[in-house]
C-alpha angles and dihedrals in degrees: 000000000000118000118249125233121193112206121188115150138161092194102059096185109140093359098130097047088049092049091048091051093048092051102037103033104030104026096238123165111221127226118188147150143210120351093353092059091045092053091049091048091050088056088057092245122141114254136159116222116233091233091055091049096047095036087228120111123225109268140189093039092303096314089121117043112118100024095107135116091240089060100040093037089055091050101042101042113115109226094211094053112088092199090056091050091048089053090052091049095048093047093042091238120158118219114245115219104183130033118193108184137150125176141252108280097255095156092049091048096052090045090066116101114260094000110179125238090241094053092049092049092051089056093061105109118220109167094042098059090044092056093044093050092045093051093044090051090052094040092137088072105017124054113213125203122187107168133052089226087071096058099088092048089048093054091045091051092052092046093051094040090241100134089126131168090260091050090052092048092051092052091046090053091051089049094054089046089052093054093041092056090046094052093045091051090054093045093051092046090054090049091052092048092051103056094195091060128082121210110248092217140015121262111278111242127208120239109265098183145328109252124222089247142320128262087314131027094251092058122084117220141186132191118222121187142148111250116261094007124109114323092351085067093056120106117220106212099180145352140055125325114285117256132210092257092048090056094047091050093044091053092049090049093050092048090056094042094054089066087076099044130257132251112269094001120147094247104048097150094111096033113150125170104252143167131201129197115201130195120180091346093304123106110243095175131022127169145155125217145170090257134020094253093053092046090050094046091050092047091051092044089057089073117347093171093060092039091068108110092004137129123258127204124187122186097212140044115306108229134182095278091050093048090053089059087062098048098092103035130079110239128166100210142001122198126188139147091258143354116211121223095260091053092048091052093051094046094044087079088068094069097182096046109110113224119191130185113207116181124210089243092063091051093048092050093053121106113263096222126108108219125190131170128234126180106299096353153040136255113213122189139156116273115257088244125201110275125170094181109140097178093109096046115115130197102220103174133077091247117063123213116255121237090263092050091047090054090049091048090052091050093047091048090055090051100044094058089066097051117092113256134296082047133180127174126189115197145163136182095001096310132104112235103178136009127200114189143177101356122152091237131034097234088058091056090046091054091052093049096044094045089051091051092045114167090358088073090077105107093000128121131244128214127195124195092213137030126279112252089191137020093246094101091053092051092047090049090052090055088060095045099253109172102195138018131202122195138148099251121208101127118128084232098051090121092061090060092043091051090049090052091051090048093050099039097249124141118227132198124192115206101191089224129085128207109205113176113190 
C-alpha cells in the first residue's frame, strides 16, 4: 500500500517540486485541501482533496477543513498498537505517513501598516497547528515538515533511506518550535493590542545563525533574530563572518549614533551627520560634522589609539571621501545606511573589513525592549531611547552656560548615556575629547576622561551619567579648565558641588534624569 502524505501550506515555495518527488520517486499518494490542493491540481499531479476523503465539505468560509477524525486519527494512530490499528480499520481511516504543513502568515499580517483587528484574527491558524502537533507527537510513525527549507533534506533522506529515528525527532523538535513561535507571536500581539496587559514572555525569535564562538573561543554562541528587524535586517556586503563581539559592539555603536538621528528615519527633525567609534561596547570617539567624512575624521581624531580594531557607525551614506578616511586604519566593522559605489570599490581592498548596510526601516521595526539575561531568567526594560527634551534642565549656578556651551552640554549628554557607568564624557564643538568608563568611583572616571582630553579640556564641557556625591569631580574639572558641567543631580550633597562651581567660575546644569548603563 502506498504511503500517504498530507500537504497543507500557506508558504507554497517549493511545493510542486516536492509533490513531484513524493509521487514519482517515492510512490506517495497526496492528500490536500484549499489552495494547496488547487496548486497541485493545476500542475497536473494526482491529489485527493481532504473534503472528498472525509466526506465532509469545508465550512465556515474555510475555517474548518482538516479538523476531522479521519485526518487526526490517521496522524495520531500508533502503528505498533493493535487497538489503534483496529480503530482505523473499523472507521475506514487511512494512516498518514507524512505531514507537510506551515501556518497562516500571522506575523506578516500584523506587520502591515494599519492592519485591522479582524484581519489579524482571521490569520490565526487553527487546523494547521493541530496537525503539526499531532504529527510531532507521533513522530515515530509520522514525519512532520514545517518549512520549505527542509524539502531538499527530506528528499535526500528518503533517497538514501536515512529517515531514522533521530531524523524524525529533529523534525518534530522543529515542528514544536514552529508552533511555539507562532503562539507566542499571537500572544504578544494581543498584549500589545490590550494596553493594560503585559506579555508573559518575550517574543520567540528564530535562529538566524550559529556564530563561530561567543565572547571567547571556548564559549558557544547563537544569533536569534526576527527577519528584517534590527540587526537581522542588515545586509553584510563584504568581509568576514560577524562574531559575537562584533554584534555587541555594533549594537552599542548604533545606540549612540541614534542620538543624532538616522538617514531616512521617520523622525529626522534633529538629524545631524554623525560618526561613532566603539571599542569594547564603549564609545571612544563621537563627533558630528557637516559631511560624513568630516564627522568620521573628527570621531577618529578623538582617540585614534583606542579606535584601532574598533567598530564604526555612521548615520548617513558613506561616500568616496568617507571611505578614504578608512583606508589606512584597521577597523573590524563599519555600519551605515548605505555605501555608494565609489566607497565600496575603495573598501573592497580591505577584504576582511565587514561592511553592513542597515536601513532606517529595519531599526524602526525592531522591538523597543532591552532584554538581558541573568542566571535562570531575563530582565526586560524599556530602551533608554534618544530624547533631546531639555524642559527639565535647570541652571543651578550663578553663571549661565552660553549658547555654544549649551550645545556642547547637549552633545556630551547624548554621549555619556552610552558609556558604561560610572561614566564621564568631556566634549567641545560637537566632538568627544575624553571618555571615562566603568570605574568603581566617579572621580576615577573623571580622571580618565580629563587626562585623555588633556589641554583640550580648557573651555570644554563635562557630562556625568550620575550625580556627584562629593565636590571632588568639580574641583578636578576646574584644574583642567572645564567651563560647564551637566549631571542629573539628586545627591543629598548637590549643594556642595553647586557651591564649588560658583567658587571656581564653572556653570552647572542639572537634568533631573540619570543614564546609568551597567
